[in-house]
C-alpha positions in Angstrom: -5.7 -34.4 -18.8 -7.3 -31.1 -19.7 -6.3 -29.6 -23.1 -5.6 -26.2 -21.5 -4.6 -25.0 -18.0 -4.2 -21.6 -16.3 -1.0 -20.4 -14.6 -1.6 -17.2 -12.7 -0.1 -14.8 -10.2 -1.2 -11.9 -8.1 0.2 -8.7 -6.7 -1.3 -7.4 -3.4 -0.8 -4.5 -1.0 2.4 -4.6 1.0 4.6 -2.3 3.1 8.2 -2.3 4.0 8.6 -5.2 6.5 5.1 -6.6 5.9 6.5 -9.9 4.5 8.5 -10.5 7.7 5.5 -9.5 9.8 3.2 -11.8 7.8 0.9 -8.8 7.2 0.2 -8.6 11.0 1.0 -4.9 11.3 -1.7 -2.4 12.1 -4.1 -2.1 9.1 -2.1 -4.5 6.9 -4.0 -6.9 4.6 -3.0 -8.6 1.4 -5.4 -6.8 -0.8 -5.3 -7.8 -4.5 -4.1 -5.0 -6.8 -3.3 -7.1 -9.9 -4.1 -10.5 -11.3 -2.1 -11.9 -14.3 -2.5 -15.2 -16.0 -1.6 -17.3 -19.0 -3.5 -20.1 -20.7 -1.3 -23.0 -21.7 -1.7 -26.0 -23.9 -1.3 -28.6 -21.2 0.7 -31.0 -23.4 2.8 -28.6 -25.6 3.0 -26.0 -22.8 2.9 -23.1 -25.3 0.9 -20.0 -24.3 -2.4 -19.7 -26.1 -3.8 -16.6 -24.3 -3.1 -14.1 -21.6 -4.9 -12.0 -19.0 -4.1 -9.1 -16.8 -6.3 -6.8 -14.7 -5.6 -4.1 -12.2 -7.7 -4.1 -9.0 -8.5 -1.0 -6.9 -8.1 -1.8 -3.2 -10.6 -0.5 -0.8 -9.2 -1.3 2.7 -6.0 0.6 1.9 -6.9 2.5 -1.3 -3.6 4.4 -1.4 -0.6 2.2 -2.3 2.5 2.4 -0.2 5.7 3.8 -1.7 7.2 0.4 -1.1 4.6 -1.4 -3.3 4.8 1.2 -6.0 8.6 0.8 -6.2 8.3 -3.0 -6.2 5.5 -3.4 -8.8 5.6 -0.1 -10.7 1.8 0.0 -10.2 1.0 3.6 -9.3 -2.1 5.1 -7.6 -2.7 7.0 -10.9 -2.7 3.8 -12.9 -5.1 2.2 -10.5 -7.4 5.2 -10.7 -7.4 5.2 -14.5 -7.4 1.5 -15.3 -8.3 -0.4 -12.1 -11.5 -2.3 -11.7 -13.3 -3.0 -8.4 -12.7 -6.5 -7.0 -16.0 -7.9 -8.1 -15.6 -7.0 -11.8 -11.9 -8.0 -11.8 -12.6 -11.5 -10.4 -15.5 -11.9 -12.7 -13.3 -11.2 -15.7 -10.7 -13.6 -14.3 -13.2 -16.3 -13.8 -14.4 -15.9 -17.4 -10.8 -16.2 -18.6 -10.3 -19.3 -16.5 -13.6 -21.0 -17.5 -13.5 -24.7 -16.5 -9.7 -25.0 -16.7 -7.6 -25.9 -13.7 -5.6 -23.2 -11.9 -1.9 -23.3 -11.1 0.2 -20.8 -9.1 3.4 -20.5 -7.1 2.2 -20.6 -3.5 -1.4 -20.0 -2.5 -2.5 -17.0 -4.5 -5.9 -18.7 -4.7 -6.3 -18.4 -0.9 -5.3 -14.7 -1.1 -8.1 -14.1 -3.6 -10.5 -16.0 -1.4 -9.6 -14.0 1.7 -10.1 -10.8 -0.3 -13.6 -12.0 -1.2 -14.4 -12.9 2.4 -13.0 -9.7 3.8 -15.2 -7.7 1.4 -18.2 -9.7 2.5 -18.5 -11.3 -1.0 -17.3 -14.9 -0.6 -19.5 -15.9 -3.6 -17.0 -14.1 -5.9 -14.4 -16.9 -5.3 -16.2 -20.1 -4.3 -14.3 -23.4 -4.0 -11.8 -22.4 -6.7 -8.6 -24.1 -5.5 -5.3 -23.9 -7.4 -2.5 -26.4 -7.6 0.6 -25.1 -5.9 3.4 -25.6 -8.4 6.0 -24.9 -5.8 5.5 -28.5 -4.6 6.2 -29.8 -8.1 9.3 -27.6 -8.4 10.6 -29.0 -5.1 9.9 -32.6 -6.3 12.0 -32.0 -9.5 14.9 -30.6 -7.5 14.4 -26.8 -7.8 15.4 -24.9 -4.6 12.7 -22.2 -4.3 13.6 -20.6 -1.0 13.9 -16.9 -1.5 12.9 -17.0 -5.2 9.9 -15.1 -6.3 7.7 -16.3 -9.2 9.0 -13.6 -11.4 12.6 -14.9 -10.9 11.8 -18.6 -11.5 12.5 -18.8 -15.3 16.0 -17.4 -14.9 16.5 -19.3 -11.7 16.1 -22.7 -13.5 18.3 -21.7 -16.4 15.9 -20.1 -18.9 15.4 -16.5 -20.0 13.8 -14.0 -17.7 10.2 -13.1 -18.9 10.4 -9.4 -18.0 10.7 -7.4 -14.8 9.5 -9.3 -11.7 6.5 -8.3 -9.6 4.2 -7.7 -12.5 1.5 -10.4 -12.2 1.5 -11.2 -15.9 5.3 -11.3 -16.1 5.4 -13.5 -13.0 2.8 -15.9 -14.4 4.9 -16.2 -17.6 8.0 -16.8 -15.6 6.4 -19.7 -13.8 5.0 -21.1 -17.0 8.5 -20.8 -18.7 10.1 -22.5 -15.7 7.7 -25.4 -16.1 8.3 -25.5 -19.9 12.0 -25.4 -19.6 12.2 -28.1 -16.9 9.9 -30.4 -18.9 12.0 -30.0 -22.0 15.0 -31.0 -19.8 13.2 -34.2 -18.7 11.0 -33.3 -15.7 7.5 -34.8 -15.6 4.7 -32.6 -16.9 2.9 -31.3 -13.8 -0.3 -30.8 -15.8 -0.6 -34.5 -16.7 -1.8 -35.1 -13.1 -3.6 -31.8 -13.0 -5.9 -31.5 -10.0 -4.2 -34.0 -7.8 -1.7 -31.9 -5.7 -3.2 -29.0 -3.9 
């Protein structure tokens, strides 16, 4: 077992109804606008470091009103603090190092699709994350309709902040794992790297 693991989340461009359309509407693409992550001690499950970065989209550079209301990320914030995708993923990769990645769903594939769409697949090569939604289902958590930012409260622990901020959502997922393990569930990081 690794000594530390990474739990991460992303926010990406969206429009009213895009979830139901599976981003198949004209011009729609899940373009990363934020990556948030926490580094955890794989045994004790405490947070040892955190990471967050805003990413300036290029395919749809102006965020929809829907996404701004959902994430509280504004076009002004992106202009002032956002990085281009290449620098953002480089910083994230440096934070991750050789540690295994864990998320709620397939955020790793969304990052990979962004790299491919921008013609820069080398920015996210063969970096696969473990989908913790599978572990949550195995330990009896019903996840349908529950976002990562709602998970901590959903399993009975304290909310980690307002959902749909990538760092808050990563902390919520980490707290859900921590809480369930304290309640007797198996530690999903002990078999890290097996379920994809």
